[in-house]
Gaussian input, Z-matrix of N, CA and C with variables (Angstrom, degrees):
# hf/3-21g

backbone

0 1
 N
 C     1     B1
 C     2     B2     1     A1
 N     3     B3     2     A2     1     D1
 C     4     B4     3     A3     2     D2
 C     5     B5     4     A4     3     D3
 N     6     B6     5     A5     4     D4
 C     7     B7     6     A6     5     D5
 C     8     B8     7     A7     6     D6
 N     9     B9     8     A8     7     D7
 C    10    B10     9     A9     8     D8
 C    11    B11    10    A10     9     D9
 N    12    B12    11    A11    10    D10
 C    13    B13    12    A12    11    D11
 C    14    B14    13    A13    12    D12
 N    15    B15    14    A14    13    D13
 C    16    B16    15    A15    14    D14
 C    17    B17    16    A16    15    D15
 N    18    B18    17    A17    16    D16
 C    19    B19    18    A18    17    D17
 C    20    B20    19    A19    18    D18
 N    21    B21    20    A20    19    D19
 C    22    B22    21    A21    20    D20
 C    23    B23    22    A22    21    D21
 N    24    B24    23    A23    22    D22
 C    25    B25    24    A24    23    D23
 C    26    B26    25    A25    24    D24
 N    27    B27    26    A26    25    D25
 C    28    B28    27    A27    26    D26
 C    29    B29    28    A28    27    D27
 N    30    B30    29    A29    28    D28
 C    31    B31    30    A30    29    D29
 C    32    B32    31    A31    30    D30
 N    33    B33    32    A32    31    D31
 C    34    B34    33    A33    32    D32
 C    35    B35    34    A34    33    D33
 N    36    B36    35    A35    34    D34
 C    37    B37    36    A36    35    D35
 C    38    B38    37    A37    36    D36
 N    39    B39    38    A38    37    D37
 C    40    B40    39    A39    38    D38
 C    41    B41    40    A40    39    D39
 N    42    B42    41    A41    40    D40
 C    43    B43    42    A42    41    D41
 C    44    B44    43    A43    42    D42
 N    45    B45    44    A44    43    D43
 C    46    B46    45    A45    44    D44
 C    47    B47    46    A46    45    D45
 N    48    B48    47    A47    46    D46
 C    49    B49    48    A48    47    D47
 C    50    B50    49    A49    48    D48
 N    51    B51    50    A50    49    D49
 C    52    B52    51    A51    50    D50
 C    53    B53    52    A52    51    D51
 N    54    B54    53    A53    52    D52
 C    55    B55    54    A54    53    D53
 C    56    B56    55    A55    54    D54
 N    57    B57    56    A56    55    D55
 C    58    B58    57    A57    56    D56
 C    59    B59    58    A58    57    D57
 N    60    B60    59    A59    58    D58
 C    61    B61    60    A60    59    D59
 C    62    B62    61    A61    60    D60
 N    63    B63    62    A62    61    D61
 C    64    B64    63    A63    62    D62
 C    65    B65    64    A64    63    D63
 N    66    B66    65    A65    64    D64
 C    67    B67    66    A66    65    D65
 C    68    B68    67    A67    66    D66
 N    69    B69    68    A68    67    D67
 C    70    B70    69    A69    68    D68
 C    71    B71    70    A70    69    D69
 N    72    B72    71    A71    70    D70
 C    73    B73    72    A72    71    D71
 C    74    B74    73    A73    72    D72
 N    75    B75    74    A74    73    D73
 C    76    B76    75    A75    74    D74
 C    77    B77    76    A76    75    D75
 N    78    B78    77    A77    76    D76
 C    79    B79    78    A78    77    D77
 C    80    B80    79    A79    78    D78
 N    81    B81    80    A80    79    D79
 C    82    B82    81    A81    80    D80
 C    83    B83    82    A82    81    D81
 N    84    B84    83    A83    82    D82
 C    85    B85    84    A84    83    D83
 C    86    B86    85    A85    84    D84
 N    87    B87    86    A86    85    D85
 C    88    B88    87    A87    86    D86
 C    89    B89    88    A88    87    D87
 N    90    B90    89    A89    88    D88
 C    91    B91    90    A90    89    D89
 C    92    B92    91    A91    90    D90
 N    93    B93    92    A92    91    D91
 C    94    B94    93    A93    92    D92
 C    95    B95    94    A94    93    D93
 N    96    B96    95    A95    94    D94
 C    97    B97    96    A96    95    D95
 C    98    B98    97    A97    96    D96
 N    99    B99    98    A98    97    D97
 C   100   B100    99    A99    98    D98
 C   101   B101   100   A100    99    D99
 N   102   B102   101   A101   100   D100
 C   103   B103   102   A102   101   D101
 C   104   B104   103   A103   102   D102
 N   105   B105   104   A104   103   D103
 C   106   B106   105   A105   104   D104
 C   107   B107   106   A106   105   D105
 N   108   B108   107   A107   106   D106
 C   109   B109   108   A108   107   D107
 C   110   B110   109   A109   108   D108
 N   111   B111   110   A110   109   D109
 C   112   B112   111   A111   110   D110
 C   113   B113   112   A112   111   D111
 N   114   B114   113   A113   112   D112
 C   115   B115   114   A114   113   D113
 C   116   B116   115   A115   114   D114
 N   117   B117   116   A116   115   D115
 C   118   B118   117   A117   116   D116
 C   119   B119   118   A118   117   D117
 N   120   B120   119   A119   118   D118
 C   121   B121   120   A120   119   D119
 C   122   B122   121   A121   120   D120
 N   123   B123   122   A122   121   D121
 C   124   B124   123   A123   122   D122
 C   125   B125   124   A124   123   D123
 N   126   B126   125   A125   124   D124
 C   127   B127   126   A126   125   D125
 C   128   B128   127   A127   126   D126
 N   129   B129   128   A128   127   D127
 C   130   B130   129   A129   128   D128
 C   131   B131   130   A130   129   D129
 N   132   B132   131   A131   130   D130
 C   133   B133   132   A132   131   D131
 C   134   B134   133   A133   132   D132
 N   135   B135   134   A134   133   D133
 C   136   B136   135   A135   134   D134
 C   137   B137   136   A136   135   D135
 N   138   B138   137   A137   136   D136
 C   139   B139   138   A138   137   D137
 C   140   B140   139   A139   138   D138
 N   141   B141   140   A140   139   D139
 C   142   B142   141   A141   140   D140
 C   143   B143   142   A142   141   D141
 N   144   B144   143   A143   142   D142
 C   145   B145   144   A144   143   D143
 C   146   B146   145   A145   144   D144
 N   147   B147   146   A146   145   D145
 C   148   B148   147   A147   146   D146
 C   149   B149   148   A148   147   D147
 N   150   B150   149   A149   148   D148
 C   151   B151   150   A150   149   D149
 C   152   B152   151   A151   150   D150
 N   153   B153   152   A152   151   D151
 C   154   B154   153   A153   152   D152
 C   155   B155   154   A154   153   D153
 N   156   B156   155   A155   154   D154
 C   157   B157   156   A156   155   D155
 C   158   B158   157   A157   156   D156
 N   159   B159   158   A158   157   D157
 C   160   B160   159   A159   158   D158
 C   161   B161   160   A160   159   D159
 N   162   B162   161   A161   160   D160
 C   163   B163   162   A162   161   D161
 C   164   B164   163   A163   162   D162
 N   165   B165   164   A164   163   D163
 C   166   B166   165   A165   164   D164
 C   167   B167   166   A166   165   D165
 N   168   B168   167   A167   166   D166
 C   169   B169   168   A168   167   D167
 C   170   B170   169   A169   168   D168
 N   171   B171   170   A170   169   D169
 C   172   B172   171   A171   170   D170
 C   173   B173   172   A172   171   D171
 N   174   B174   173   A173   172   D172
 C   175   B175   174   A174   173   D173
 C   176   B176   175   A175   174   D174
 N   177   B177   176   A176   175   D175
 C   178   B178   177   A177   176   D176
 C   179   B179   178   A178   177   D177
 N   180   B180   179   A179   178   D178
 C   181   B181   180   A180   179   D179
 C   182   B182   181   A181   180   D180
 N   183   B183   182   A182   181   D181
 C   184   B184   183   A183   182   D182
 C   185   B185   184   A184   183   D183
 N   186   B186   185   A185   184   D184
 C   187   B187   186   A186   185   D185
 C   188   B188   187   A187   186   D186
 N   189   B189   188   A188   187   D187
 C   190   B190   189   A189   188   D188
 C   191   B191   190   A190   189   D189
 N   192   B192   191   A191   190   D190
 C   193   B193   192   A192   191   D191
 C   194   B194   193   A193   192   D192
 N   195   B195   194   A194   193   D193
 C   196   B196   195   A195   194   D194
 C   197   B197   196   A196   195   D195
 N   198   B198   197   A197   196   D196
 C   199   B199   198   A198   197   D197
 C   200   B200   199   A199   198   D198
 N   201   B201   200   A200   199   D199
 C   202   B202   201   A201   200   D200
 C   203   B203   202   A202   201   D201
 N   204   B204   203   A203   202   D202
 C   205   B205   204   A204   203   D203
 C   206   B206   205   A205   204   D204
 N   207   B207   206   A206   205   D205
 C   208   B208   207   A207   206   D206
 C   209   B209   208   A208   207   D207
 N   210   B210   209   A209   208   D208
 C   211   B211   210   A210   209   D209
 C   212   B212   211   A211   210   D210
 N   213   B213   212   A212   211   D211
 C   214   B214   213   A213   212   D212
 C   215   B215   214   A214   213   D213
 N   216   B216   215   A215   214   D214
 C   217   B217   216   A216   215   D215
 C   218   B218   217   A217   216   D216
 N   219   B219   218   A218   217   D217
 C   220   B220   219   A219   218   D218
 C   221   B221   220   A220   219   D219
 N   222   B222   221   A221   220   D220
 C   223   B223   222   A222   221   D221
 C   224   B224   223   A223   222   D222
 N   225   B225   224   A224   223   D223
 C   226   B226   225   A225   224   D224
 C   227   B227   226   A226   225   D225
 N   228   B228   227   A227   226   D226
 C   229   B229   228   A228   227   D227
 C   230   B230   229   A229   228   D228
 N   231   B231   230   A230   229   D229
 C   232   B232   231   A231   230   D230
 C   233   B233   232   A232   231   D231
 N   234   B234   233   A233   232   D232
 C   235   B235   234   A234   233   D233
 C   236   B236   235   A235   234   D234
 N   237   B237   236   A236   235   D235
 C   238   B238   237   A237   236   D236
 C   239   B239   238   A238   237   D237
 N   240   B240   239   A239   238   D238
 C   241   B241   240   A240   239   D239
 C   242   B242   241   A241   240   D240
 N   243   B243   242   A242   241   D241
 C   244   B244   243   A243   242   D242
 C   245   B245   244   A244   243   D243
 N   246   B246   245   A245   244   D244
 C   247   B247   246   A246   245   D245
 C   248   B248   247   A247   246   D246

   B1=1.4418
   B2=1.5257
   B3=1.3034
   B4=1.4559
   B5=1.5302
   B6=1.3025
   B7=1.4603
   B8=1.5159
   B9=1.3226
   B10=1.4696
   B11=1.5316
   B12=1.3246
   B13=1.4686
   B14=1.5237
   B15=1.3273
   B16=1.4640
   B17=1.5233
   B18=1.3332
   B19=1.4643
   B20=1.5287
   B21=1.3006
   B22=1.4609
   B23=1.5269
   B24=1.3431
   B25=1.4622
   B26=1.5227
   B27=1.3052
   B28=1.4626
   B29=1.5222
   B30=1.3125
   B31=1.4719
   B32=1.5280
   B33=1.3164
   B34=1.4593
   B35=1.5248
   B36=1.3080
   B37=1.4545
   B38=1.5351
   B39=1.2986
   B40=1.4599
   B41=1.5169
   B42=1.3085
   B43=1.4634
   B44=1.5207
   B45=1.3193
   B46=1.4599
   B47=1.5237
   B48=1.3151
   B49=1.4543
   B50=1.5169
   B51=1.2917
   B52=1.4476
   B53=1.5239
   B54=1.3051
   B55=1.4617
   B56=1.5200
   B57=1.3282
   B58=1.4607
   B59=1.5189
   B60=1.3200
   B61=1.4600
   B62=1.5237
   B63=1.3000
   B64=1.4603
   B65=1.5307
   B66=1.3185
   B67=1.4671
   B68=1.5120
   B69=1.3344
   B70=1.4614
   B71=1.5170
   B72=1.3112
   B73=1.4573
   B74=1.5125
   B75=1.3227
   B76=1.4610
   B77=1.5197
   B78=1.3273
   B79=1.4592
   B80=1.5210
   B81=1.3104
   B82=1.4636
   B83=1.5199
   B84=1.3103
   B85=1.4639
   B86=1.5260
   B87=1.3288
   B88=1.4635
   B89=1.5184
   B90=1.3466
   B91=1.4634
   B92=1.5284
   B93=1.3187
   B94=1.4622
   B95=1.5143
   B96=1.3112
   B97=1.4644
   B98=1.5182
   B99=1.3377
   B100=1.4607
   B101=1.5193
   B102=1.3282
   B103=1.4605
   B104=1.5218
   B105=1.3131
   B106=1.4603
   B107=1.5218
   B108=1.3234
   B109=1.4645
   B110=1.5285
   B111=1.3314
   B112=1.4713
   B113=1.5215
   B114=1.3220
   B115=1.4514
   B116=1.5279
   B117=1.3120
   B118=1.4618
   B119=1.5201
   B120=1.3218
   B121=1.4659
   B122=1.5272
   B123=1.3371
   B124=1.4637
   B125=1.5248
   B126=1.3037
   B127=1.4618
   B128=1.5259
   B129=1.3234
   B130=1.4641
   B131=1.5274
   B132=1.3345
   B133=1.4597
   B134=1.5238
   B135=1.3386
   B136=1.4607
   B137=1.5185
   B138=1.3173
   B139=1.4619
   B140=1.5284
   B141=1.3188
   B142=1.4635
   B143=1.5238
   B144=1.3351
   B145=1.4671
   B146=1.5255
   B147=1.3167
   B148=1.4696
   B149=1.5315
   B150=1.3199
   B151=1.4645
   B152=1.5279
   B153=1.3271
   B154=1.4608
   B155=1.5245
   B156=1.3299
   B157=1.4638
   B158=1.5300
   B159=1.3325
   B160=1.4651
   B161=1.5185
   B162=1.3101
   B163=1.4667
   B164=1.5334
   B165=1.3164
   B166=1.4661
   B167=1.5251
   B168=1.3349
   B169=1.4661
   B170=1.5280
   B171=1.3397
   B172=1.4611
   B173=1.5233
   B174=1.3197
   B175=1.4626
   B176=1.5292
   B177=1.3250
   B178=1.4618
   B179=1.5289
   B180=1.3351
   B181=1.4617
   B182=1.5180
   B183=1.3267
   B184=1.4680
   B185=1.5283
   B186=1.3227
   B187=1.4635
   B188=1.5114
   B189=1.3349
   B190=1.4681
   B191=1.5195
   B192=1.3358
   B193=1.4673
   B194=1.5222
   B195=1.3186
   B196=1.4664
   B197=1.5226
   B198=1.3100
   B199=1.4680
   B200=1.5237
   B201=1.3226
   B202=1.4600
   B203=1.5241
   B204=1.3304
   B205=1.4619
   B206=1.5322
   B207=1.3300
   B208=1.4631
   B209=1.5231
   B210=1.3181
   B211=1.4667
   B212=1.5267
   B213=1.3255
   B214=1.4655
   B215=1.5183
   B216=1.3205
   B217=1.4641
   B218=1.5240
   B219=1.3257
   B220=1.4552
   B221=1.5153
   B222=1.3348
   B223=1.4531
   B224=1.5279
   B225=1.3205
   B226=1.4554
   B227=1.5302
   B228=1.3191
   B229=1.4692
   B230=1.5366
   B231=1.3389
   B232=1.4734
   B233=1.5258
   B234=1.3315
   B235=1.4619
   B236=1.5210
   B237=1.3313
   B238=1.4626
   B239=1.5364
   B240=1.3059
   B241=1.4586
   B242=1.5296
   B243=1.3265
   B244=1.4606
   B245=1.5251
   B246=1.3298
   B247=1.4601
   B248=1.4895
   A1=108.38
   A2=116.60
   A3=120.33
   A4=110.30
   A5=115.01
   A6=121.31
   A7=110.40
   A8=118.14
   A9=121.42
   A10=111.01
   A11=117.44
   A12=120.72
   A13=110.80
   A14=116.65
   A15=120.48
   A16=110.56
   A17=117.08
   A18=120.62
   A19=111.70
   A20=117.87
   A21=121.67
   A22=111.35
   A23=117.19
   A24=120.54
   A25=111.88
   A26=118.14
   A27=121.18
   A28=111.27
   A29=115.25
   A30=119.03
   A31=110.99
   A32=115.15
   A33=120.13
   A34=111.84
   A35=118.57
   A36=120.80
   A37=109.11
   A38=114.92
   A39=121.43
   A40=107.72
   A41=115.94
   A42=120.38
   A43=107.52
   A44=116.17
   A45=120.06
   A46=109.07
   A47=115.56
   A48=121.06
   A49=108.70
   A50=115.17
   A51=121.74
   A52=108.11
   A53=117.15
   A54=120.85
   A55=111.64
   A56=118.07
   A57=121.14
   A58=111.66
   A59=117.04
   A60=120.51
   A61=110.77
   A62=116.70
   A63=119.82
   A64=110.27
   A65=115.78
   A66=119.56
   A67=112.14
   A68=117.40
   A69=119.45
   A70=110.67
   A71=117.19
   A72=119.30
   A73=112.15
   A74=115.99
   A75=119.47
   A76=111.62
   A77=116.98
   A78=120.50
   A79=112.16
   A80=118.41
   A81=121.56
   A82=111.96
   A83=117.79
   A84=120.56
   A85=110.30
   A86=117.60
   A87=121.53
   A88=113.42
   A89=118.97
   A90=118.88
   A91=113.37
   A92=117.59
   A93=119.63
   A94=111.78
   A95=116.18
   A96=120.58
   A97=109.71
   A98=117.34
   A99=121.28
   A100=112.42
   A101=117.33
   A102=120.79
   A103=110.44
   A104=116.43
   A105=119.36
   A106=112.19
   A107=116.45
   A108=120.03
   A109=112.05
   A110=117.03
   A111=120.60
   A112=110.35
   A113=117.33
   A114=120.13
   A115=111.62
   A116=117.47
   A117=119.98
   A118=112.32
   A119=116.24
   A120=119.29
   A121=111.38
   A122=117.16
   A123=119.35
   A124=110.78
   A125=118.05
   A126=121.22
   A127=110.23
   A128=115.85
   A129=119.55
   A130=111.07
   A131=117.56
   A132=120.91
   A133=111.26
   A134=117.66
   A135=120.29
   A136=111.67
   A137=116.53
   A138=119.66
   A139=110.99
   A140=117.64
   A141=120.83
   A142=111.96
   A143=117.47
   A144=121.55
   A145=109.55
   A146=117.30
   A147=119.77
   A148=113.27
   A149=117.82
   A150=119.50
   A151=112.57
   A152=118.02
   A153=122.21
   A154=112.29
   A155=116.91
   A156=120.95
   A157=112.54
   A158=117.53
   A159=120.67
   A160=112.67
   A161=115.87
   A162=119.79
   A163=110.77
   A164=116.88
   A165=120.26
   A166=110.47
   A167=117.08
   A168=118.70
   A169=111.30
   A170=117.65
   A171=119.96
   A172=110.62
   A173=116.56
   A174=120.17
   A175=111.79
   A176=116.55
   A177=120.11
   A178=109.99
   A179=117.43
   A180=120.01
   A181=112.00
   A182=117.27
   A183=119.52
   A184=109.83
   A185=117.31
   A186=120.95
   A187=112.22
   A188=116.19
   A189=120.09
   A190=110.82
   A191=117.01
   A192=119.45
   A193=111.49
   A194=117.52
   A195=119.46
   A196=111.38
   A197=116.82
   A198=120.54
   A199=110.67
   A200=116.92
   A201=120.43
   A202=110.86
   A203=117.11
   A204=120.40
   A205=110.59
   A206=116.89
   A207=119.74
   A208=111.31
   A209=116.42
   A210=119.87
   A211=110.52
   A212=117.39
   A213=119.67
   A214=111.43
   A215=117.18
   A216=120.16
   A217=109.76
   A218=116.69
   A219=120.46
   A220=112.74
   A221=116.93
   A222=120.50
   A223=111.31
   A224=117.40
   A225=121.82
   A226=111.95
   A227=118.03
   A228=122.24
   A229=113.75
   A230=120.79
   A231=117.86
   A232=113.38
   A233=117.16
   A234=119.85
   A235=111.39
   A236=116.59
   A237=120.82
   A238=110.41
   A239=116.87
   A240=120.81
   A241=113.12
   A242=117.39
   A243=120.01
   A244=111.00
   A245=116.94
   A246=120.03
   A247=111.50
   D1=131.91
   D2=-176.52
   D3=-82.35
   D4=167.62
   D5=179.47
   D6=-64.80
   D7=-39.55
   D8=179.67
   D9=-63.43
   D10=-39.28
   D11=179.32
   D12=-69.16
   D13=-36.85
   D14=178.76
   D15=-66.10
   D16=-44.39
   D17=179.14
   D18=-67.12
   D19=-34.04
   D20=179.91
   D21=-71.35
   D22=-27.38
   D23=-179.01
   D24=-70.64
   D25=-22.24
   D26=178.51
   D27=92.64
   D28=-177.22
   D29=-177.39
   D30=-69.41
   D31=146.39
   D32=-178.23
   D33=-101.62
   D34=-4.01
   D35=179.51
   D36=-117.27
   D37=152.55
   D38=-179.26
   D39=-123.90
   D40=132.54
   D41=176.44
   D42=-85.37
   D43=121.81
   D44=-179.88
   D45=-118.20
   D46=158.14
   D47=178.49
   D48=-144.52
   D49=160.48
   D50=-179.74
   D51=-95.46
   D52=109.31
   D53=-178.41
   D54=-65.93
   D55=-28.68
   D56=178.00
   D57=-65.01
   D58=-39.73
   D59=179.51
   D60=-68.29
   D61=-39.98
   D62=177.83
   D63=-67.33
   D64=-40.81
   D65=178.36
   D66=-63.99
   D67=-40.28
   D68=178.75
   D69=-68.40
   D70=-37.46
   D71=177.21
   D72=-59.95
   D73=-40.06
   D74=176.80
   D75=-72.99
   D76=-35.43
   D77=-178.75
   D78=-72.67
   D79=-22.26
   D80=-179.64
   D81=-74.53
   D82=-12.68
   D83=179.30
   D84=-66.37
   D85=-41.78
   D86=-178.18
   D87=-61.72
   D88=-53.68
   D89=176.99
   D90=-62.30
   D91=-31.82
   D92=176.77
   D93=-63.21
   D94=-43.40
   D95=176.66
   D96=-66.38
   D97=-41.26
   D98=-179.81
   D99=-61.86
   D100=-42.46
   D101=179.17
   D102=-65.36
   D103=-39.89
   D104=176.25
   D105=-61.57
   D106=-40.58
   D107=177.95
   D108=-67.12
   D109=-40.70
   D110=179.94
   D111=-60.00
   D112=-51.27
   D113=-177.34
   D114=-70.46
   D115=-37.33
   D116=179.22
   D117=-63.59
   D118=-44.64
   D119=179.79
   D120=-71.31
   D121=-31.63
   D122=176.54
   D123=-65.85
   D124=-42.20
   D125=178.31
   D126=-64.60
   D127=-41.21
   D128=177.75
   D129=-63.07
   D130=-41.69
   D131=179.79
   D132=-67.23
   D133=-38.21
   D134=177.84
   D135=-67.39
   D136=-32.82
   D137=177.61
   D138=-70.70
   D139=-33.12
   D140=179.99
   D141=-77.94
   D142=-37.89
   D143=-178.82
   D144=-133.94
   D145=84.56
   D146=-177.60
   D147=-63.02
   D148=-25.21
   D149=-178.99
   D150=-70.83
   D151=-17.42
   D152=-179.41
   D153=-100.71
   D154=20.57
   D155=-175.71
   D156=-60.35
   D157=-40.91
   D158=-179.05
   D159=-61.64
   D160=-47.23
   D161=-179.26
   D162=-69.41
   D163=-40.12
   D164=179.94
   D165=-63.82
   D166=-42.51
   D167=-179.50
   D168=-67.16
   D169=-33.48
   D170=175.26
   D171=-61.22
   D172=-49.78
   D173=179.60
   D174=-67.11
   D175=-30.12
   D176=177.26
   D177=-63.60
   D178=-45.21
   D179=-179.23
   D180=-69.48
   D181=-33.63
   D182=175.11
   D183=-64.85
   D184=-45.30
   D185=177.88
   D186=-62.93
   D187=-38.19
   D188=177.70
   D189=-63.68
   D190=-44.96
   D191=-177.01
   D192=-67.38
   D193=-37.51
   D194=177.68
   D195=-67.65
   D196=-39.18
   D197=178.83
   D198=-68.77
   D199=-39.82
   D200=179.30
   D201=-68.08
   D202=-30.38
   D203=177.04
   D204=-61.51
   D205=-35.35
   D206=176.85
   D207=-62.49
   D208=-39.13
   D209=178.88
   D210=-66.91
   D211=-39.49
   D212=179.82
   D213=-69.86
   D214=-37.08
   D215=175.45
   D216=-63.23
   D217=-40.12
   D218=177.68
   D219=-65.17
   D220=-28.40
   D221=177.76
   D222=-74.78
   D223=-36.45
   D224=-175.08
   D225=-86.06
   D226=-29.34
   D227=-174.39
   D228=-56.40
   D229=-43.30
   D230=179.01
   D231=-61.53
   D232=-32.21
   D233=179.14
   D234=-72.76
   D235=-35.59
   D236=-179.54
   D237=-71.10
   D238=-45.97
   D239=-173.73
   D240=-87.55
   D241=1.99
   D242=179.84
   D243=-69.88
   D244=-35.56
   D245=-174.85
   D246=-111.50

């Protein structure tokens, strides 16, 4: 096969990517922002009312776990819906 025929045939390799990984990377932005908001507002609330620290920290951890659950669902969803 000549060089001209090889160049005319075009590239022989294809660049592929995993759309699920890209989608999860974009989907992880939301829970990351949510976790930052949960902890930021909890610290602000504890600074305003130190006597309510126990209750605020309880609700902070509940909010954190619910927000983190969204990130884990986003990690598993591409594998579930792939097939």
